[in-house]
C-alpha atoms as a printed R data frame, in Angstrom:
   type eleno elety resid chain resno       x       y       z
1  ATOM     1    CA   MET     A     1 -67.062 -83.415 -14.116
2  ATOM     2    CA   LYS     A     2 -65.630 -82.287 -17.458
3  ATOM     3    CA   GLN     A     3 -69.107 -82.389 -18.978
4  ATOM     4    CA   ASN     A     4 -70.367 -79.986 -16.306
5  ATOM     5    CA   GLU     A     5 -67.514 -77.584 -17.067
6  ATOM     6    CA   ALA     A     6 -68.380 -77.781 -20.768
7  ATOM     7    CA   ILE     A     7 -72.023 -77.012 -19.985
8  ATOM     8    CA   ILE     A     8 -71.042 -74.000 -17.847
9  ATOM     9    CA   GLU     A     9 -68.742 -72.759 -20.611
10 ATOM    10    CA   LYS     A    10 -71.538 -73.099 -23.152
11 ATOM    11    CA   ILE     A    11 -73.977 -71.284 -20.852
12 ATOM    12    CA   ASN     A    12 -71.562 -68.414 -20.256
13 ATOM    13    CA   HIS     A    13 -70.936 -68.101 -23.984
14 ATOM    14    CA   PHE     A    14 -74.582 -67.915 -25.019
15 ATOM    15    CA   LEU     A    15 -75.489 -65.599 -22.116
16 ATOM    16    CA   ALA     A    16 -72.714 -63.189 -23.082
17 ATOM    17    CA   GLU     A    17 -73.791 -63.323 -26.739
18 ATOM    18    CA   GLU     A    18 -77.558 -63.222 -26.282
19 ATOM    19    CA   PHE     A    19 -77.694 -60.617 -23.530
20 ATOM    20    CA   GLU     A    20 -74.575 -58.653 -24.498
21 ATOM    21    CA   ALA     A    21 -73.110 -59.176 -21.038
22 ATOM    22    CA   GLU     A    22 -69.427 -58.914 -20.214
23 ATOM    23    CA   LYS     A    23 -68.108 -62.437 -19.638
24 ATOM    24    CA   GLU     A    24 -66.084 -61.379 -16.596
25 ATOM    25    CA   LYS     A    25 -69.310 -60.242 -14.877
26 ATOM    26    CA   ILE     A    26 -70.817 -63.708 -15.268
27 ATOM    27    CA   THR     A    27 -69.590 -65.335 -12.058
28 ATOM    28    CA   PRO     A    28 -71.163 -68.200 -10.079
29 ATOM    29    CA   GLU     A    29 -72.175 -65.913  -7.208
30 ATOM    30    CA   GLY     A    30 -73.458 -63.139  -9.495
31 ATOM    31    CA   ASN     A    31 -77.172 -62.317  -9.504
32 ATOM    32    CA   ILE     A    32 -78.408 -63.452 -12.911
33 ATOM    33    CA   LYS     A    33 -81.210 -60.894 -13.114
34 ATOM    34    CA   GLU     A    34 -78.961 -57.950 -12.203
35 ATOM    35    CA   VAL     A    35 -75.909 -58.923 -14.258
36 ATOM    36    CA   LEU     A    36 -77.916 -59.668 -17.400
37 ATOM    37    CA   GLU     A    37 -80.401 -56.840 -16.682
38 ATOM    38    CA   LEU     A    38 -83.306 -59.215 -17.304
39 ATOM    39    CA   ASP     A    39 -86.899 -58.097 -17.564
40 ATOM    40    CA   SER     A    40 -89.893 -60.386 -18.060
41 ATOM    41    CA   LEU     A    41 -89.429 -60.532 -21.851
42 ATOM    42    CA   ASP     A    42 -85.748 -61.392 -21.442
43 ATOM    43    CA   TYR     A    43 -86.737 -64.459 -19.424
44 ATOM    44    CA   ILE     A    44 -88.673 -65.684 -22.449
45 ATOM    45    CA   ASP     A    45 -85.538 -65.203 -24.578
46 ATOM    46    CA   LEU     A    46 -83.535 -67.045 -21.935
47 ATOM    47    CA   VAL     A    47 -85.947 -69.996 -22.014
48 ATOM    48    CA   VAL     A    48 -85.759 -70.170 -25.824
49 ATOM    49    CA   VAL     A    49 -81.952 -70.059 -25.754
50 ATOM    50    CA   ILE     A    50 -81.797 -72.844 -23.147
51 ATOM    51    CA   GLU     A    51 -84.241 -75.010 -25.074
52 ATOM    52    CA   ASN     A    52 -82.360 -74.488 -28.339
53 ATOM    53    CA   ASN     A    53 -78.925 -75.152 -26.827
54 ATOM    54    CA   PHE     A    54 -79.760 -78.042 -24.520
55 ATOM    55    CA   ALA     A    55 -82.871 -79.627 -26.062
56 ATOM    56    CA   PHE     A    56 -85.151 -79.768 -23.038
57 ATOM    57    CA   LYS     A    57 -88.339 -77.906 -22.183
58 ATOM    58    CA   VAL     A    58 -88.210 -75.265 -19.478
59 ATOM    59    CA   LYS     A    59 -91.189 -74.582 -17.232
60 ATOM    60    CA   PRO     A    60 -91.549 -70.975 -16.040
61 ATOM    61    CA   GLU     A    61 -91.898 -72.132 -12.437
62 ATOM    62    CA   ASP     A    62 -88.396 -73.650 -12.682
63 ATOM    63    CA   PHE     A    63 -87.006 -70.115 -12.492
64 ATOM    64    CA   GLY     A    64 -88.469 -69.470  -9.029
65 ATOM    65    CA   ASP     A    65 -85.369 -70.750  -7.241
66 ATOM    66    CA   ILE     A    66 -82.781 -69.384  -9.667
67 ATOM    67    CA   ILE     A    67 -81.091 -66.306  -8.226
68 ATOM    68    CA   THR     A    68 -77.389 -66.689  -9.041
69 ATOM    69    CA   PHE     A    69 -75.523 -68.042 -12.039
70 ATOM    70    CA   HIS     A    70 -74.534 -70.985  -9.822
71 ATOM    71    CA   ASP     A    71 -78.243 -71.795  -9.347
72 ATOM    72    CA   PHE     A    72 -78.719 -71.514 -13.102
73 ATOM    73    CA   TYR     A    73 -75.746 -73.801 -13.865
74 ATOM    74    CA   ASN     A    74 -77.045 -76.405 -11.410
75 ATOM    75    CA   TYR     A    75 -80.512 -76.263 -12.945
76 ATOM    76    CA   VAL     A    76 -79.263 -76.765 -16.513
77 ATOM    77    CA   ILE     A    77 -76.746 -79.458 -15.506
78 ATOM    78    CA   SER     A    78 -79.374 -81.408 -13.568
79 ATOM    79    CA   ARG     A    79 -81.838 -81.215 -16.474
80 ATOM    80    CA   VAL     A    80 -79.194 -82.294 -19.007
81 ATOM    81    CA   ASN     A    81 -78.100 -85.183 -16.776
82 ATOM    82    CA   ALA     A    82 -81.711 -86.259 -16.160
83 ATOM    83    CA   LYS     A    83 -82.376 -86.205 -19.913
84 ATOM    84    CA   GLU     A    84 -79.334 -88.370 -20.584
85 ATOM    85    CA   LEU     A    85 -80.408 -90.918 -17.969
86 ATOM    86    CA   ALA     A    86 -83.933 -91.184 -19.368
């Protein structure tokens, strides 16, 4: 469980830095697109940041189900855990 908390902390840190978002607005139930004010180019930046920070490839279709930060955390955590089990 501690590893998941560390991953969430890391995500929140790089999202706040990369997208100049206020950390207190990054909440699990927050809408990632609205809070970070993402447009289509920002999603490319987001993919690059994820790949650089967590060392796995992101497929654009993976973002179809990601609405909230909670969805995003679960996605990254599951990919990191799957990578470690491989």
